[in-house]
N, C-alpha and C positions, 0 to 999 in steps of 0.2 A: 467513590468516597463513601465511607462507612456511615450509615445513618445513625443519628443519635437515638439509641434504644438501650433499654436495660435488659432486653431479652438475651439470655445466654446462648440460645440456639442460633440466633441470627449472627451474633458476634463470632461464634465458632465457624459458621458457614462462610462468613467473610474472610476469616483467617485461612480456611482451606482454599478458597478461591485465590486469595493473594499469593499463597505459596505455590498454587498450581500455575499461576501466570509466571512466577519466577522460574519454575521448572521448564515451562515452555520457552522462556528466554534462553536458558542453558541449552536446551535441545536445539533451538534454532541456530545458536552459535556452532554447534556440532554439524548441523546440516550445511551451514555456510562454509565451514572449513572443508568438509567433504566435497562440496560443490566446487570449490577452488581447486582442490586436488583433481577432481574429474575434468575440469576445464584444462588444466595443465597436461593431464594424461591424454586427453582427446587430441589436443593440439600436437603433442609429441608424436602420437600414433599417426596422425595425418601427415606430419612432416617427414617421417622415416619410411613411409610406404611409397613405392614408385608411383609417379615420378618424385624423386627425392627433393625435399625442401620446397615443394610446390604445393600450394593450396588451390584446389579447384573451387568453383563457385559453390558447389554443394558442400564441400568441406568448410568453406567460410560460413555458410548459412548454419551448418551444424554447430560450429564454434560460436557464432553469434547467439544461437539459441541457448547454448550452455552458459555463456556469459550473462545473458539476460535472466536466466533462471537464478543465478547467484545474486544478481542485483535485486530481483524480486524478493528473494529470501532476506536480503539485507533490509529492504523496505519493511517487510513483515517484522523483522527484529526491531526496527525503529518504532513501529506501531506498538509492539509489546512493551518496549522500554518507556515510551511516552505514557502508556496506560499505567505502568507501575508507578511512575512519578506523579502523574496528575489524576489518575483514576478516572480518566475521560477518554473516550474514543474520538479522535479528531477525524471528522469526515473528509476533510480535504486531503489528508495523508492517505486515508484508505482509498479514496477515489484515484489519487495519483498512482498508488500501487496497482489498482485494478487496470488503469490505463496502460501501465507498463506491461502487465500480464497480457492484455489483449494485443498490444503492439508486438510482443514476443510471438504470439500466435500468428499474427499476420506475417511477420518476418520469416518464420520457419514453415509456413503453410505451403504445401505443394499445390500450386494453383492449377497445374495441368490435370491432376487426378481428383481434385476436390469437386464435389457436387456444386453446381451453380447456386442452389438454394442455401447451401452451407456458407459459401462465400458471401452471399447476400446477407445472411443472418449475422455473420461476423462483422460485416460492414455496418449493419444496423446497430450492433453493440458498440462498435467504435464511435459511431456518431452519437449515440445516446450517452455514452460515458464522457465524451468530449464536451457535449452540451452541458451535462451535469457538472462537470469539473469547472467549466467556464462560469456557470451560474453561481456555484459556490465561491469561486474566486472573486466574482464581481459583486456579490451581495454585501451590503454594508455590515461591518462587524459592530457589535455593541460598543466596543472601546472607541471605534471611529465615530459613532454617533455621539458618545459622551464628549469626545474632544471637540467635535463640531459645535455642540451645544455650549460648551464652555467658552469657545472663541466668539460665538455669535451672540451669546447671552440668551439664546432661545431655550425653550423647554423641549425635552425629548418626548415624542408622542408615541413611541413604540409600546404596544400593550405588554410585551414580554419584559421590557425594561421597567415599566410602571408596576407590574406584578412583583418583580424582584425587589423593587424599592419598598413595597408594602410588607414584605416578609420580615 
């Protein structure tokens, strides 16, 4: 959200950033379309190579990886469009995108040739991201606190809420 300022430089910089984010959205749509084409082409190639019309486990894992890459690109596009509409980065959506990206890594990882420490590090990232997402999902939202206070007639004690009320 653009701050209230009379400084022309800041206004121009916000204008440039706003249009840069719009350009990123357009480029992301291009990436998504190219990713869908790649998924289709990869699947076609896997089906027409001997044995015909049969997908091996490694073929399916490669296809799943390509599918998930497109889904991650779609999630990033959603992040961009939400930012354009609300001028806010929603941490929950970013965390969900990161979880999807690390899940893709786990799905396509070659467990046989990967270093055990690398697998352990990926597991730690999965655990940390999962806990972080769970915490963000479980934390009470400001609107939820306000609704609870209205129904119970109690006062909201949140320092963030009180600071916002005094502005």
